[in-house]
C-alpha angles and dihedrals in degrees: 000000000000120000127224132164111248121228126209102245112344094070101135094102090047093055091043092054097036099053132045091208139012110213121193119192118198139161097201134028102056108066090029140324122249105150141041086254090057091049090052092047091051092049090049090055091048090050093052089053091047089051090056099253095122097108090055096042125115112177111202110190128173104255118257116197120227087237090060109103088225093060110110109194099193092047092048093050091048090051093048090049098054091045098045097041087057091050096256124139132225115214111181121204132202122236096190097267097094089241096305099109127035104181103031129148139294096293090051093048090051094052093044091051094046090053091046090052089054089057090049091050090053090051092049093050085067087055124227128102125286136202117216121194113182126184128213139337100313086073097040093116095049098097093049092050090047090057093105105128091224090067102039095090093051106056145042116205125202115183119197117196113203089193140343140230091253090060102039109012108029094161094058097087095173090058092049095048092045089052092047092052092045096047092051091045094050095047091047092055124090088217096050143071139168122233117220116207094201141355091268092056091049091053090045093052091049101043103031101033105028097236119166110258091213091066098046113100130183123256097166117197115251149157138245124234091233090062089080135065135152117266120222109261094229090055091051092050092046091052094048093048091050087059092057097257113135128208110284095022117120122219139184124221133214127169145169142095118334095250126131092235089064087072098222090146088061089051091054093044090053090053090051086062090054098050091123090062119078095236118130129195143219115206119186105192103169122203124183093236095035094254144042141157092279092054089050089054091050091051090051091054089051092049095044093053098033092234119190109231150075129276114200118190101188123069124236110174092208095058099070088043092055094044093051089065094055116111087215093064110106100183146347108229126204105186099173121157091203129016132160090205115325117217098212098084096048092043089055093043094052094047108097090197099052114112107196137064123242128247113195137169112257094239131124115328092349091073094059093053098058133053104199112251093001109073097358140326134280133199136188109277112252094013109120092181091056092047091049090054092053093048089051091051090055093046089057096042120116123232094254094059092041092054092046091054092047092050093050090048092050095048094048094047093051090051100043103029105044097137097201090055092044094050090049090052089050091053092047090060092048091052091050090054090050091055088065095053 
């Protein structure tokens, strides 16, 4: 394999010269974006293009059919445009669901990885060396299937788990054992490494999965400056009024997938304890089919307590962004019971136009993002009383303290979560590993 000295941050030229192709494998973030993982995948692709790696870029997404409710045509066309205009290529693969499921289960991961390996073999036939960066569990079998000795000298594979079965699916034992085997295999290989998206994930991979610390490299979540722009004030006011919030009324916002681990029931229970205050809420708990048992339970809590607010069960990525620029927004609440990182706080911190501080449970990667009372507020996960106290603190906060917290949050996010810098750091570690081969 070729040899090239790695540099700390400005590693684009090193990657460009070192590898004949850069191949990124994702399950979300190309045909649409429906999760924090998909948002991160999409930003990673944008960053590679910004860093000048477009001509080397092969994007390998799990195919999503236009008939799939999660297919977003405008988003897909925008993604294709920024990849192709920078000379990148999109090579979709099938996972056995005919484009109707992107994450799936073991049998779907196996088929996706087998099809991805075939693409890698075709690349290697043309010789050269190739960088593979795969994201999340649908590609957990990739390194094992790439273990053919005829390929080992032609690729370097970095796998980045956004989450794990132990965090989000503890009853799925096959997933957990497959991950454990894969993480040990990847970090035992001279042509492999694991990416950790935050300090919590690194500790989790070490202690709970037995990965080798020497082969875990940081790919810290981040944002891009172009993610943010100021929304017209009339549009903000129109959106807020349409949600039943009148001028002068304060509201709190929570959003994410309609899953019990997101803790939205804790959010509602905390508001039940604040019924004497005039605060309203907007809760965006998005389900793929627009409704599920968890949403039904949230609606029951609202009805039982007579809560004043709006429950939205479909996800529109623009809605939280608009609401975060409203001067009537008191707080953004992230009440998760489990979270490997959680993008909502850092996205709010890095947004120069957001108006409200963040309250988040001190669990998983959320806890390392917020210093309580300094750049936001934390509460004990699952404790509605504690959350209600923190909401009350913010409702009583004066503008001077609010602005100080927002400034600290913004400054820290721009320092720690600059995605271009973080991706460059990730590549610098990969190049160092390649020097040893």
